[in-house]
N, CA, C and O atoms as CSV, one atom per row, in Angstrom:
chain,resi,resn,atom,element,x,y,z
A,1,PRO,N,N,198.973,-88.484,-77.868
A,1,PRO,CA,C,199.985,-87.998,-78.615
A,1,PRO,C,C,200.298,-86.545,-78.419
A,1,PRO,O,O,201.465,-86.161,-78.351
A,2,ASP,N,N,199.224,-85.691,-78.322
A,2,ASP,CA,C,199.421,-84.324,-78.126
A,2,ASP,C,C,200.070,-84.044,-76.788
A,2,ASP,O,O,200.690,-82.991,-76.645
A,3,GLU,N,N,199.976,-84.856,-75.866
A,3,GLU,CA,C,200.654,-84.702,-74.432
A,3,GLU,C,C,202.173,-84.561,-74.637
A,3,GLU,O,O,202.842,-83.945,-73.808
A,4,LEU,N,N,202.704,-85.096,-75.678
A,4,LEU,CA,C,204.191,-84.964,-76.075
A,4,LEU,C,C,204.579,-83.697,-76.620
A,4,LEU,O,O,205.761,-83.356,-76.658
A,5,ASP,N,N,203.571,-82.931,-77.077
A,5,ASP,CA,C,203.864,-81.668,-77.802
A,5,ASP,C,C,204.742,-80.704,-76.867
A,5,ASP,O,O,204.368,-80.489,-75.714
A,6,GLY,N,N,205.822,-80.171,-77.334
A,6,GLY,CA,C,206.531,-79.164,-76.508
A,6,GLY,C,C,207.300,-79.901,-75.431
A,6,GLY,O,O,207.912,-79.265,-74.574
A,7,LEU,N,N,207.286,-81.256,-75.450
A,7,LEU,CA,C,208.063,-82.105,-74.391
A,7,LEU,C,C,209.527,-82.164,-74.841
A,7,LEU,O,O,209.858,-82.689,-75.904
A,8,GLU,N,N,210.364,-81.618,-74.007
A,8,GLU,CA,C,211.909,-81.791,-74.214
A,8,GLU,C,C,212.368,-83.261,-73.774
A,8,GLU,O,O,212.783,-83.463,-72.633
A,9,LEU,N,N,212.288,-84.120,-74.580
A,9,LEU,CA,C,212.698,-85.566,-74.160
A,9,LEU,C,C,214.229,-85.657,-74.229
A,9,LEU,O,O,214.878,-85.173,-75.156
A,10,PRO,N,N,214.743,-86.288,-73.222
A,10,PRO,CA,C,216.185,-86.421,-72.968
A,10,PRO,C,C,216.898,-86.968,-74.285
A,10,PRO,O,O,216.445,-87.922,-74.917
A,11,VAL,N,N,217.936,-86.349,-74.603
A,11,VAL,CA,C,218.705,-86.751,-75.763
A,11,VAL,C,C,219.829,-87.673,-75.464
A,11,VAL,O,O,220.344,-88.350,-76.354
A,12,THR,N,N,220.235,-87.712,-74.175
A,12,THR,CA,C,221.361,-88.615,-73.779
A,12,THR,C,C,221.006,-89.252,-72.432
A,12,THR,O,O,220.088,-88.856,-71.714
A,13,ALA,N,N,221.826,-90.283,-72.157
A,13,ALA,CA,C,221.516,-90.918,-70.850
A,13,ALA,C,C,221.994,-89.931,-69.630
A,13,ALA,O,O,221.539,-89.993,-68.487
A,14,ASP,N,N,222.923,-89.074,-70.049
A,14,ASP,CA,C,223.436,-88.132,-68.911
A,14,ASP,C,C,222.388,-87.012,-68.495
A,14,ASP,O,O,222.349,-86.437,-67.407
A,15,VAL,N,N,221.536,-86.820,-69.600
A,15,VAL,CA,C,220.470,-85.643,-69.382
A,15,VAL,C,C,219.376,-86.458,-68.534
A,15,VAL,O,O,218.765,-85.945,-67.596
A,16,MET,N,N,219.206,-87.695,-68.934
A,16,MET,CA,C,218.160,-88.502,-68.130
A,16,MET,C,C,218.564,-88.692,-66.659
A,16,MET,O,O,217.764,-88.540,-65.736
A,17,LYS,N,N,219.841,-89.031,-66.498
A,17,LYS,CA,C,220.438,-89.190,-65.148
A,17,LYS,C,C,220.387,-87.874,-64.351
A,17,LYS,O,O,220.066,-87.965,-63.166
A,18,GLU,N,N,220.662,-86.675,-64.857
A,18,GLU,CA,C,220.383,-85.405,-64.335
A,18,GLU,C,C,219.067,-85.269,-63.678
A,18,GLU,O,O,218.884,-85.021,-62.486
A,19,ARG,N,N,218.206,-85.453,-64.554
A,19,ARG,CA,C,216.773,-85.370,-64.213
A,19,ARG,C,C,216.285,-86.263,-63.051
A,19,ARG,O,O,215.597,-85.906,-62.094
A,20,VAL,N,N,216.759,-87.459,-63.310
A,20,VAL,CA,C,216.330,-88.421,-62.213
A,20,VAL,C,C,216.981,-88.032,-60.823
A,20,VAL,O,O,216.330,-88.085,-59.780
A,21,GLU,N,N,218.080,-87.704,-60.865
A,21,GLU,CA,C,218.919,-87.360,-59.674
A,21,GLU,C,C,218.307,-86.067,-58.991
A,21,GLU,O,O,218.114,-85.967,-57.779
A,22,PHE,N,N,218.025,-85.081,-59.943
A,22,PHE,CA,C,217.370,-83.944,-59.341
A,22,PHE,C,C,216.004,-84.316,-58.581
A,22,PHE,O,O,215.772,-83.942,-57.432
A,23,LEU,N,N,215.222,-85.011,-59.271
A,23,LEU,CA,C,213.945,-85.595,-58.778
A,23,LEU,C,C,214.122,-86.376,-57.430
A,23,LEU,O,O,213.306,-86.282,-56.513
A,24,HIS,N,N,215.252,-87.154,-57.378
A,24,HIS,CA,C,215.450,-87.709,-56.252
A,24,HIS,C,C,215.967,-86.906,-54.988
A,24,HIS,O,O,215.746,-87.273,-53.834
A,25,LYS,N,N,216.594,-85.905,-55.291
A,25,LYS,CA,C,216.959,-84.789,-54.314
A,25,LYS,C,C,215.600,-84.173,-53.868
A,25,LYS,O,O,215.474,-83.850,-52.687
A,26,LEU,N,N,214.723,-84.019,-54.623
A,26,LEU,CA,C,213.470,-83.422,-54.257
A,26,LEU,C,C,212.567,-84.566,-53.189
A,26,LEU,O,O,211.520,-84.322,-52.589
A,27,GLY,N,N,213.245,-85.671,-53.191
A,27,GLY,CA,C,212.350,-86.677,-52.316
A,27,GLY,C,C,211.516,-87.503,-53.133
A,27,GLY,O,O,210.726,-88.250,-52.556
A,28,LEU,N,N,211.567,-87.489,-54.495
A,28,LEU,CA,C,210.637,-88.410,-55.189
A,28,LEU,C,C,211.407,-89.799,-55.494
A,28,LEU,O,O,212.616,-89.866,-55.718
A,29,THR,N,N,210.575,-90.827,-55.470
A,29,THR,CA,C,211.093,-92.139,-55.751
A,29,THR,C,C,211.031,-92.624,-57.200
A,29,THR,O,O,210.554,-91.942,-58.107
A,30,ILE,N,N,211.550,-93.861,-57.359
A,30,ILE,CA,C,211.370,-94.379,-58.796
A,30,ILE,C,C,209.915,-94.613,-58.929
A,30,ILE,O,O,209.382,-94.299,-59.994
A,31,GLU,N,N,209.246,-95.100,-58.025
A,31,GLU,CA,C,207.807,-95.393,-58.097
A,31,GLU,C,C,206.982,-94.009,-58.361
A,31,GLU,O,O,205.953,-94.028,-59.037
A,32,ASP,N,N,207.484,-92.831,-57.797
A,32,ASP,CA,C,206.668,-91.605,-58.091
A,32,ASP,C,C,207.026,-91.206,-59.520
A,32,ASP,O,O,206.160,-90.629,-60.177
A,33,ILE,N,N,208.156,-91.444,-60.039
A,33,ILE,CA,C,208.410,-91.135,-61.348
A,33,ILE,C,C,207.696,-91.955,-62.331
A,33,ILE,O,O,207.252,-91.485,-63.378
A,34,ASN,N,N,207.574,-93.325,-61.948
A,34,ASN,CA,C,206.916,-94.287,-62.661
A,34,ASN,C,C,205.287,-93.979,-62.786
A,34,ASN,O,O,204.582,-94.326,-63.734
A,35,ASN,N,N,204.934,-93.380,-61.824
A,35,ASN,CA,C,203.438,-92.912,-61.690
A,35,ASN,C,C,203.103,-91.817,-62.582
A,35,ASN,O,O,201.933,-91.628,-62.917
A,36,TYR,N,N,204.228,-90.952,-63.063
A,36,TYR,CA,C,204.011,-89.864,-64.003
A,36,TYR,C,C,205.312,-89.812,-64.820
A,36,TYR,O,O,206.038,-88.835,-64.637
A,37,PRO,N,N,205.636,-90.626,-65.579
A,37,PRO,CA,C,206.755,-90.734,-66.443
A,37,PRO,C,C,207.015,-89.458,-67.184
A,37,PRO,O,O,208.203,-89.166,-67.323
A,38,LEU,N,N,206.159,-88.684,-67.663
A,38,LEU,CA,C,206.222,-87.495,-68.334
A,38,LEU,C,C,207.046,-86.546,-67.617
A,38,LEU,O,O,207.482,-85.574,-68.234
A,39,VAL,N,N,207.321,-86.709,-66.362
A,39,VAL,CA,C,208.080,-85.678,-65.668
A,39,VAL,C,C,209.520,-85.786,-66.174
A,39,VAL,O,O,210.237,-84.788,-66.102
A,40,LEU,N,N,209.970,-86.878,-66.659
A,40,LEU,CA,C,211.275,-87.001,-67.170
A,40,LEU,C,C,211.293,-86.242,-68.481
A,40,LEU,O,O,212.356,-86.294,-69.099
A,41,GLY,N,N,210.397,-85.614,-68.959
A,41,GLY,CA,C,210.361,-84.668,-70.186
A,41,GLY,C,C,210.558,-83.340,-69.843
A,41,GLY,O,O,210.518,-82.488,-70.731
A,42,CYS,N,N,210.791,-82.998,-68.547
A,42,CYS,CA,C,210.907,-81.556,-67.976
A,42,CYS,C,C,212.390,-81.375,-67.862
A,42,CYS,O,O,213.109,-82.244,-67.368
A,43,SER,N,N,212.826,-80.264,-68.314
A,43,SER,CA,C,214.148,-79.732,-68.252
A,43,SER,C,C,214.502,-79.234,-66.852
A,43,SER,O,O,213.761,-78.380,-66.365
A,44,VAL,N,N,215.545,-79.669,-66.151
A,44,VAL,CA,C,215.838,-79.168,-64.973
A,44,VAL,C,C,215.979,-77.713,-64.883
A,44,VAL,O,O,215.461,-77.093,-63.954
A,45,LYS,N,N,216.724,-77.083,-65.897
A,45,LYS,CA,C,216.980,-75.634,-65.812
A,45,LYS,C,C,215.787,-74.872,-66.434
A,45,LYS,O,O,215.567,-73.716,-66.075
A,46,LYS,N,N,215.053,-75.451,-67.305
A,46,LYS,CA,C,213.988,-74.487,-67.994
A,46,LYS,C,C,212.490,-74.861,-67.480
A,46,LYS,O,O,211.532,-74.147,-67.775
A,47,ASN,N,N,212.371,-75.939,-66.753
A,47,ASN,CA,C,211.110,-76.161,-66.198
A,47,ASN,C,C,211.162,-76.332,-64.545
A,47,ASN,O,O,210.519,-75.578,-63.815
A,48,MET,N,N,211.875,-77.248,-64.108
A,48,MET,CA,C,211.814,-77.686,-62.877
A,48,MET,C,C,212.300,-76.478,-61.798
A,48,MET,O,O,211.631,-76.135,-60.824
A,49,VAL,N,N,213.467,-75.970,-62.139
A,49,VAL,CA,C,214.075,-74.879,-61.139
A,49,VAL,C,C,213.160,-73.676,-61.232
A,49,VAL,O,O,212.805,-73.167,-60.169
A,50,PRO,N,N,212.711,-73.132,-62.442
A,50,PRO,CA,C,211.960,-71.933,-62.335
A,50,PRO,C,C,210.585,-72.113,-61.596
A,50,PRO,O,O,210.122,-71.224,-60.881
A,51,VAL,N,N,209.927,-73.382,-61.822
A,51,VAL,CA,C,208.720,-73.587,-61.089
A,51,VAL,C,C,208.920,-73.770,-59.670
A,51,VAL,O,O,208.187,-73.177,-58.879
A,52,LEU,N,N,209.859,-74.548,-59.268
A,52,LEU,CA,C,210.144,-74.579,-57.727
A,52,LEU,C,C,210.489,-73.229,-57.077
A,52,LEU,O,O,209.987,-72.843,-56.021
A,53,ASP,N,N,211.402,-72.539,-57.810
A,53,ASP,CA,C,211.781,-71.219,-57.323
A,53,ASP,C,C,210.471,-70.352,-57.140
A,53,ASP,O,O,210.315,-69.731,-56.089
A,54,TYR,N,N,209.646,-70.307,-58.023
A,54,TYR,CA,C,208.417,-69.617,-57.914
A,54,TYR,C,C,207.543,-70.018,-56.772
A,54,TYR,O,O,206.978,-69.147,-56.111
A,55,LEU,N,N,207.396,-71.304,-56.497
A,55,LEU,CA,C,206.684,-71.752,-55.461
A,55,LEU,C,C,207.360,-71.434,-54.108
A,55,LEU,O,O,206.713,-71.184,-53.092
A,56,GLY,N,N,208.525,-71.459,-54.160
A,56,GLY,CA,C,209.312,-70.946,-53.017
A,56,GLY,C,C,209.148,-69.613,-52.636
A,56,GLY,O,O,208.991,-69.282,-51.460
A,57,LYS,N,N,209.179,-68.781,-53.636
A,57,LYS,CA,C,209.027,-67.267,-53.402
A,57,LYS,C,C,207.613,-66.919,-53.023
A,57,LYS,O,O,207.396,-65.840,-52.473
A,58,LEU,N,N,206.557,-67.830,-53.301
A,58,LEU,CA,C,205.184,-67.621,-52.956
A,58,LEU,C,C,205.152,-67.885,-51.472
A,58,LEU,O,O,204.374,-67.235,-50.774
A,59,GLY,N,N,205.928,-68.777,-50.953
A,59,GLY,CA,C,205.935,-69.108,-49.672
A,59,GLY,C,C,205.651,-70.574,-49.307
A,59,GLY,O,O,205.557,-70.940,-48.135
A,60,VAL,N,N,205.501,-71.499,-50.490
A,60,VAL,CA,C,205.324,-72.735,-50.236
A,60,VAL,C,C,206.589,-73.477,-49.532
A,60,VAL,O,O,207.752,-73.355,-49.919
A,61,ARG,N,N,206.226,-74.144,-48.602
A,61,ARG,CA,C,207.480,-74.604,-47.955
A,61,ARG,C,C,208.242,-75.820,-48.681
A,61,ARG,O,O,207.632,-76.721,-49.257
A,62,LYS,N,N,209.633,-75.748,-48.592
A,62,LYS,CA,C,210.332,-76.495,-49.111
A,62,LYS,C,C,210.069,-78.000,-48.668
A,62,LYS,O,O,210.108,-78.943,-49.458
A,63,SER,N,N,209.792,-78.111,-47.289
A,63,SER,CA,C,209.381,-79.354,-46.671
A,63,SER,C,C,208.195,-80.095,-47.393
A,63,SER,O,O,208.053,-81.314,-47.288
A,64,THR,N,N,207.354,-79.304,-48.126
A,64,THR,CA,C,206.126,-79.840,-48.629
A,64,THR,C,C,206.337,-80.299,-50.215
A,64,THR,O,O,205.565,-81.072,-50.784
A,65,PHE,N,N,207.381,-79.764,-50.768
A,65,PHE,CA,C,207.676,-80.057,-52.323
A,65,PHE,C,C,207.318,-81.444,-52.628
A,65,PHE,O,O,206.504,-81.704,-53.514
A,66,THR,N,N,207.932,-82.399,-51.880
A,66,THR,CA,C,207.872,-83.739,-52.125
A,66,THR,C,C,206.400,-84.231,-52.363
A,66,THR,O,O,206.027,-84.775,-53.402
A,67,GLU,N,N,205.675,-83.992,-51.358
A,67,GLU,CA,C,204.308,-84.294,-51.307
A,67,GLU,C,C,203.480,-83.448,-52.368
A,67,GLU,O,O,202.478,-83.946,-52.881
A,68,PHE,N,N,203.879,-82.244,-52.673
A,68,PHE,CA,C,203.097,-81.498,-53.602
A,68,PHE,C,C,203.408,-82.129,-54.978
A,68,PHE,O,O,202.455,-82.333,-55.729
A,69,LEU,N,N,204.681,-82.464,-55.383
A,69,LEU,CA,C,204.903,-83.115,-56.729
A,69,LEU,C,C,204.424,-84.517,-56.738
A,69,LEU,O,O,204.242,-85.050,-57.832
A,70,ARG,N,N,204.188,-85.201,-55.607
A,70,ARG,CA,C,203.500,-86.461,-55.626
A,70,ARG,C,C,202.163,-86.242,-56.209
A,70,ARG,O,O,201.757,-86.887,-57.176
A,71,ARG,N,N,201.462,-85.293,-55.591
A,71,ARG,CA,C,200.061,-85.168,-55.788
A,71,ARG,C,C,199.793,-84.360,-57.179
A,71,ARG,O,O,198.726,-84.535,-57.767
A,72,TYR,N,N,200.728,-83.520,-57.664
A,72,TYR,CA,C,200.488,-82.733,-58.898
A,72,TYR,C,C,201.794,-82.537,-59.566
A,72,TYR,O,O,202.296,-81.413,-59.594
A,73,PRO,N,N,202.420,-83.635,-60.144
A,73,PRO,CA,C,203.596,-83.508,-60.890
A,73,PRO,C,C,203.476,-82.794,-61.973
A,73,PRO,O,O,204.531,-82.311,-62.387
A,74,GLN,N,N,202.378,-82.538,-62.659
A,74,GLN,CA,C,202.170,-81.943,-63.967
A,74,GLN,C,C,202.654,-80.475,-63.680
A,74,GLN,O,O,203.030,-79.862,-64.680
A,75,VAL,N,N,202.704,-79.842,-62.533
A,75,VAL,CA,C,203.149,-78.555,-62.352
A,75,VAL,C,C,204.458,-78.132,-62.784
A,75,VAL,O,O,204.794,-76.955,-62.924
A,76,LEU,N,N,205.329,-79.345,-63.031
A,76,LEU,CA,C,206.682,-79.087,-63.463
A,76,LEU,C,C,206.757,-78.794,-65.017
A,76,LEU,O,O,207.792,-78.392,-65.548
A,77,HIS,N,N,205.554,-79.031,-65.719
A,77,HIS,CA,C,205.420,-78.711,-67.134
A,77,HIS,C,C,204.980,-77.215,-67.213
A,77,HIS,O,O,205.120,-76.596,-68.268
A,78,ALA,N,N,204.517,-76.707,-66.240
A,78,ALA,CA,C,203.887,-75.367,-66.390
A,78,ALA,C,C,205.005,-74.218,-66.571
A,78,ALA,O,O,206.181,-74.290,-66.213
A,79,SER,N,N,204.373,-73.168,-67.197
A,79,SER,CA,C,205.275,-71.947,-67.399
A,79,SER,C,C,204.787,-70.949,-66.218
A,79,SER,O,O,203.613,-70.666,-65.978
A,80,VAL,N,N,205.908,-70.486,-65.547
A,80,VAL,CA,C,205.438,-69.726,-64.497
A,80,VAL,C,C,204.595,-68.439,-64.792
A,80,VAL,O,O,203.729,-68.052,-64.007
A,81,VAL,N,N,204.868,-67.852,-65.864
A,81,VAL,CA,C,204.416,-66.490,-66.460
A,81,VAL,C,C,203.033,-66.866,-67.000
A,81,VAL,O,O,202.043,-66.192,-66.715
A,82,ILE,N,N,202.974,-68.018,-67.831
A,82,ILE,CA,C,201.695,-68.287,-68.698
A,82,ILE,C,C,200.625,-69.092,-67.644
A,82,ILE,O,O,199.449,-68.736,-67.579
A,83,ASP,N,N,201.074,-70.034,-66.958
A,83,ASP,CA,C,200.174,-70.815,-66.382
A,83,ASP,C,C,200.112,-70.565,-64.817
A,83,ASP,O,O,198.989,-70.482,-64.321
A,84,LEU,N,N,201.196,-70.442,-64.016
A,84,LEU,CA,C,201.041,-70.233,-62.610
A,84,LEU,C,C,200.649,-69.025,-62.103
A,84,LEU,O,O,199.685,-68.906,-61.347
A,85,ALA,N,N,201.472,-67.949,-62.547
A,85,ALA,CA,C,201.213,-66.492,-62.113
A,85,ALA,C,C,199.630,-66.106,-62.130
A,85,ALA,O,O,199.025,-65.640,-61.165
A,86,PRO,N,N,199.130,-66.360,-63.283
A,86,PRO,CA,C,197.736,-66.043,-63.464
A,86,PRO,C,C,196.698,-66.696,-62.462
A,86,PRO,O,O,195.717,-66.072,-62.059
A,87,VAL,N,N,196.962,-67.891,-62.120
A,87,VAL,CA,C,196.154,-68.550,-61.194
A,87,VAL,C,C,196.327,-68.094,-59.852
A,87,VAL,O,O,195.345,-67.951,-59.125
A,88,VAL,N,N,197.618,-67.826,-59.412
A,88,VAL,CA,C,197.851,-67.077,-58.145
A,88,VAL,C,C,197.160,-65.727,-58.048
A,88,VAL,O,O,196.565,-65.390,-57.024
A,89,LYS,N,N,197.246,-64.959,-59.126
A,89,LYS,CA,C,196.722,-63.686,-59.090
A,89,LYS,C,C,195.066,-63.856,-58.982
A,89,LYS,O,O,194.415,-63.046,-58.322
A,90,TYR,N,N,194.529,-64.803,-59.573
A,90,TYR,CA,C,193.145,-64.852,-59.546
A,90,TYR,C,C,192.725,-65.436,-58.207
A,90,TYR,O,O,191.613,-65.120,-57.784
A,91,LEU,N,N,193.491,-66.253,-57.497
A,91,LEU,CA,C,193.157,-66.553,-56.068
A,91,LEU,C,C,193.165,-65.342,-55.314
A,91,LEU,O,O,192.234,-65.056,-54.561
A,92,GLN,N,N,194.263,-64.543,-55.493
A,92,GLN,CA,C,194.299,-63.217,-54.723
A,92,GLN,C,C,193.045,-62.405,-55.014
A,92,GLN,O,O,192.520,-61.701,-54.151
A,93,GLY,N,N,192.585,-62.522,-56.244
A,93,GLY,CA,C,191.358,-61.663,-56.563
A,93,GLY,C,C,190.100,-62.197,-55.891
A,93,GLY,O,O,189.083,-61.507,-55.815
A,94,LEU,N,N,190.182,-63.472,-55.390
A,94,LEU,CA,C,189.073,-64.009,-54.775
A,94,LEU,C,C,189.159,-63.758,-53.133
A,94,LEU,O,O,188.491,-64.434,-52.350
A,95,ASP,N,N,189.975,-62.805,-52.749
A,95,ASP,CA,C,190.311,-62.536,-51.569
A,95,ASP,C,C,191.099,-63.521,-50.587
A,95,ASP,O,O,191.004,-63.456,-49.361
A,96,VAL,N,N,191.873,-64.425,-51.267
A,96,VAL,CA,C,192.787,-65.294,-50.650
A,96,VAL,C,C,193.964,-64.437,-50.407
A,96,VAL,O,O,194.527,-64.020,-51.420
A,97,LYS,N,N,194.469,-64.076,-49.205
A,97,LYS,CA,C,195.402,-63.114,-48.743
A,97,LYS,C,C,196.715,-63.851,-49.228
A,97,LYS,O,O,196.850,-65.074,-49.274
A,98,PRO,N,N,197.728,-62.839,-49.609
A,98,PRO,CA,C,199.011,-63.447,-50.148
A,98,PRO,C,C,199.649,-64.386,-49.235
A,98,PRO,O,O,200.304,-65.336,-49.664
A,99,THR,N,N,199.469,-64.135,-47.870
A,99,THR,CA,C,199.949,-65.004,-46.945
A,99,THR,C,C,199.405,-66.435,-46.818
A,99,THR,O,O,200.046,-67.349,-46.299
A,100,ASP,N,N,198.076,-66.566,-47.374
A,100,ASP,CA,C,197.299,-67.636,-47.326
A,100,ASP,C,C,197.431,-68.461,-48.538
A,100,ASP,O,O,196.979,-69.604,-48.591
A,101,VAL,N,N,198.114,-67.827,-49.613
A,101,VAL,CA,C,198.239,-68.656,-50.890
A,101,VAL,C,C,199.083,-69.866,-50.916
A,101,VAL,O,O,198.790,-70.854,-51.590
A,102,PRO,N,N,200.202,-69.770,-50.127
A,102,PRO,CA,C,200.941,-71.010,-49.914
A,102,PRO,C,C,200.281,-72.106,-49.377
A,102,PRO,O,O,200.409,-73.221,-49.881
A,103,ARG,N,N,199.469,-71.865,-48.237
A,103,ARG,CA,C,198.789,-72.923,-47.627
A,103,ARG,C,C,197.779,-73.557,-48.466
A,103,ARG,O,O,197.642,-74.779,-48.425
A,104,VAL,N,N,196.947,-72.712,-49.342
A,104,VAL,CA,C,196.215,-73.128,-50.251
A,104,VAL,C,C,196.775,-74.051,-51.313
A,104,VAL,O,O,196.207,-75.087,-51.660
A,105,LEU,N,N,197.828,-73.651,-51.770
A,105,LEU,CA,C,198.459,-74.420,-52.688
A,105,LEU,C,C,199.150,-75.678,-52.236
A,105,LEU,O,O,199.290,-76.623,-53.012
A,106,GLU,N,N,199.593,-75.708,-50.972
A,106,GLU,CA,C,200.147,-76.968,-50.272
A,106,GLU,C,C,199.110,-78.032,-50.074
A,106,GLU,O,O,199.382,-79.233,-50.075
A,107,ARG,N,N,197.778,-77.485,-49.885
A,107,ARG,CA,C,196.677,-78.321,-49.599
A,107,ARG,C,C,195.953,-78.850,-50.901
A,107,ARG,O,O,195.396,-79.947,-50.922
A,108,TYR,N,N,195.995,-78.060,-51.905
A,108,TYR,CA,C,195.277,-78.216,-53.223
A,108,TYR,C,C,196.142,-77.888,-54.215
A,108,TYR,O,O,195.836,-76.959,-54.962
A,109,PRO,N,N,197.399,-78.607,-54.402
A,109,PRO,CA,C,198.350,-78.189,-55.427
A,109,PRO,C,C,197.601,-78.238,-56.962
A,109,PRO,O,O,197.960,-77.564,-57.927
A,110,GLU,N,N,196.641,-79.061,-56.940
A,110,GLU,CA,C,196.089,-79.162,-58.440
A,110,GLU,C,C,195.302,-77.982,-58.810
A,110,GLU,O,O,194.856,-77.869,-59.952
A,111,VAL,N,N,195.121,-77.150,-57.956
A,111,VAL,CA,C,194.347,-75.821,-58.390
A,111,VAL,C,C,195.192,-75.002,-59.480
A,111,VAL,O,O,194.672,-74.206,-60.262
A,112,LEU,N,N,196.619,-75.311,-59.430
A,112,LEU,CA,C,197.502,-74.523,-60.268
A,112,LEU,C,C,197.261,-75.169,-61.747
A,112,LEU,O,O,197.836,-74.676,-62.717
A,113,GLY,N,N,196.418,-76.255,-61.882
A,113,GLY,CA,C,196.193,-76.786,-63.337
A,113,GLY,C,C,194.873,-76.253,-63.732
A,113,GLY,O,O,194.523,-76.415,-64.901
A,114,PHE,N,N,194.112,-75.650,-62.921
A,114,PHE,CA,C,192.876,-74.997,-63.393
A,114,PHE,C,C,192.980,-74.004,-64.533
A,114,PHE,O,O,194.014,-73.344,-64.644
A,115,LYS,N,N,192.020,-73.858,-65.354
A,115,LYS,CA,C,192.079,-72.774,-66.282
A,115,LYS,C,C,191.287,-71.688,-65.634
A,115,LYS,O,O,190.358,-71.943,-64.867
A,116,LEU,N,N,191.654,-70.480,-65.943
A,116,LEU,CA,C,190.801,-69.318,-65.338
A,116,LEU,C,C,189.385,-69.453,-65.727
A,116,LEU,O,O,188.507,-69.212,-64.898
A,117,GLU,N,N,189.074,-69.852,-67.035
A,117,GLU,CA,C,187.797,-69.800,-67.461
A,117,GLU,C,C,186.925,-70.729,-66.581
A,117,GLU,O,O,185.718,-70.832,-66.800
């Protein structure tokens, strides 16, 4: 039950349709969505776009977004400032060069879900 805390569930069929269409544009299939249905609780404007923009600014290639999201769809629930940026900063503190961060994330997207502790 606590997984649903803070989840913005769609209030209308139009909102659901917008989210499904956005995920389809990213290359995800209905099967991918069925594998992680909580992705439909992510707002396109509040969650998906900011996270994908951040990954793009880091240098993660757009051509890898589909596979990235298949392997770690939970990233769409993340806050850029609270969850993602600190992990990226920590990686850089481990001597991962900023130019290598995108490659690390493409290969191991689940690292973004790790707690710094």
